[in-house]
C-alpha positions in Angstrom: 2.5 4.1 -3.1 -0.1 3.0 -0.6 -3.7 4.4 0.1 -6.0 3.5 2.9 -9.6 2.7 2.0 -12.5 4.0 4.2 -14.2 1.0 5.5 -16.2 -0.2 8.6 -14.7 -0.5 12.0 -12.8 -3.8 12.7 -11.7 -4.0 9.1 -8.5 -2.7 7.3 -8.5 -2.0 3.6 -5.7 -0.6 1.5 -4.7 0.0 -2.1 -1.3 -0.3 -3.5 -0.4 1.2 -6.9 1.7 -1.4 -8.8 2.1 0.4 -12.1 0.6 3.4 -13.9 -0.5 3.5 -17.5 -1.8 6.3 -19.7 -5.5 5.2 -18.8 -5.0 4.3 -15.1 -3.3 2.1 -12.5 -2.8 -1.5 -11.9 -3.5 -1.9 -8.3 -3.5 -4.4 -5.5 -6.4 -4.2 -3.0 -6.0 -5.8 0.4 -8.9 -6.4 2.9 -8.2 -7.6 6.3 -10.9 -8.6 8.9 -10.7 -11.1 11.8 -7.3 -12.2 10.8 -8.6 -13.1 7.3 -6.7 -11.4 4.3 -8.1 -11.2 0.8 -6.0 -9.6 -1.9 -7.0 -8.8 -5.5 -5.0 -7.3 -8.3 -6.8 -5.3 -11.0 -7.0 -2.2 -13.2 -8.5 1.2 -12.0 -9.2 4.0 -14.4 -7.5 7.3 -13.6 -11.0 8.9 -13.4 -12.3 6.5 -10.8 -9.0 6.8 -8.7 -9.3 10.6 -8.7 -13.0 10.5 -7.8 -12.1 8.2 -4.8 -9.4 10.5 -3.8 -11.3 13.7 -4.1 -14.3 12.2 -2.1 -12.1 10.9 0.6 -12.8 7.2 0.0 -9.1 6.7 -0.1 -6.4 8.4 1.7 -2.7 8.5 0.9 -0.5 6.9 3.5 1.6 9.5 5.4 5.4 9.6 5.6 5.3 8.6 9.2 3.2 5.5 8.4 5.5 4.6 5.6 8.6 4.7 8.0 6.9 2.6 10.7 5.8 -0.1 8.2 
């Protein structure tokens, strides 16, 4: 599942959930700016993930966006 991360204009950032555990998620963060891409894989607690979702810092990719990818 993919989520978009709120960021500055001219930059794209998104988060992919790779695997869920009882304590959280193993995720892949991808940042793209000026044709430079950086990818990081790490663990994110469920609590932090939920806060990011509730505050609007991350937004789930819509079905239409998934189909066009």
